C-alpha positions in Angstrom: 0.0 0.0 0.0 2.7 2.5 1.0 5.6 2.6 -1.4 8.0 5.1 0.2 8.1 8.4 2.0 7.6 11.4 -0.3 8.5 14.5 1.7 8.5 16.2 5.1 7.1 19.7 5.3 7.5 22.6 7.7 5.6 25.9 7.6 7.1 29.3 8.3 6.1 32.9 8.4 9.5 33.9 7.1 10.5 32.0 4.0 13.7 34.0 3.4 15.0 33.3 6.9 14.4 29.6 6.6 16.0 29.5 3.1 19.1 31.2 4.5 19.3 28.6 7.3 18.6 25.5 5.3 20.4 26.5 2.0 23.1 29.1 2.9 24.0 28.0 6.4 23.5 24.3 6.3 24.4 24.0 2.6 21.5 21.8 1.5 20.9 22.0 -2.2 17.5 23.2 -3.5 15.8 20.6 -5.6 12.6 22.5 -6.3 11.4 26.1 -5.6 8.5 28.4 -6.2 9.7 31.8 -4.9 7.4 33.3 -2.3 5.6 30.0 -1.7 7.9 27.1 -0.9 11.3 25.5 -1.5 12.4 21.9 -1.2 15.9 20.9 -0.2 17.7 17.6 -0.2 18.5 17.4 3.5 20.9 14.4 3.4 18.5 12.3 1.3 15.3 13.7 3.0 13.1 15.8 0.8 12.3 18.7 3.2 9.7 21.2 1.9 9.5 24.6 3.6 6.2 26.3 2.9 5.3 29.9 3.5 2.2 30.2 5.8 -0.9 31.1 3.8 -3.4 30.8 6.7 -5.3 28.0 5.0 -3.4 24.8 4.2 0.0 26.0 5.4 -0.5 27.4 8.9 2.5 28.5 11.0 2.5 27.1 14.4 0.1 24.5 13.1 0.5 20.8 13.3 3.8 20.4 11.5 5.5 18.5 10.3 3.4 17.1 7.4 4.5 13.5 6.6 4.1 12.8 2.9 4.0 9.2 1.8 4.2 8.0 -1.8 1.3 5.6 -2.5 0.3 3.5 -5.5 -3.3 4.6 -5.7 -5.1 7.3 -3.6 -8.5 5.7 -4.3 -7.3 2.2 -3.2 -5.4 3.6 -0.2 -8.5 5.6 1.0 -10.6 2.4 0.8 -8.1 0.4 2.9 -7.9 3.2 5.4 -11.6 3.6 5.7 -11.8 -0.2 6.4 -9.4 0.5 9.3 -11.5 3.3 10.7 -9.4 6.2 9.4 -11.4 9.2 8.4 -10.1 11.4 5.6 -12.8 14.1 5.4 -11.8 15.7 2.1 -11.2 12.4 0.3 -9.0 12.5 -2.9 -8.0 15.9 -4.2 -6.4 16.6 -7.6 -3.6 19.2 -7.3 -0.9 20.5 -9.6 1.3 17.5 -9.0 -1.4 14.9 -9.2 -3.9 13.2 -6.9 -3.5 13.2 -3.1 -5.4 12.9 0.1 -4.6 14.4 3.5 -5.6 13.6 7.0 -5.4 17.1 8.4 -7.8 17.3 11.2 -8.0 15.4 14.5 -10.2 12.3 13.9 -10.1 8.7 15.0 -7.1 7.2 13.2 -5.2 10.4 12.5 -2.1 11.3 14.4 -3.4 11.8 18.0 -1.5 15.1 18.3 -3.3 16.4 15.2 -0.3 16.0 12.9 -0.9 15.6 9.1 -0.3 12.7 6.9 -0.5 13.1 3.1 -0.5 10.4 0.6 0.3 11.2 -3.0 0.5 9.2 -6.2 
């Protein structure tokens, strides 16, 4: 069902300060970037995404980190999770990079601390 991890994400209110720390100070190379929105670095083999807070999906001081998992099929994975009592209120969503589903609110089966899991194809 789960093929591999996809990314870990952090949210910040100061993208420039975080970029200075992760890229300039720690020396991690940027693998993807959308200026003013996010950057992704290769942090020693870990895809670390740093998002600018937008007050909606990306909330600073929220329930970070987001743990992204690469999955074979969003539809099939949601069916398996539902059978295990995991609620994913928004179901499958199609975004710029493809189909994904997120468990972003505290429900039975989600991270007990309110953390987020995101599965993407």
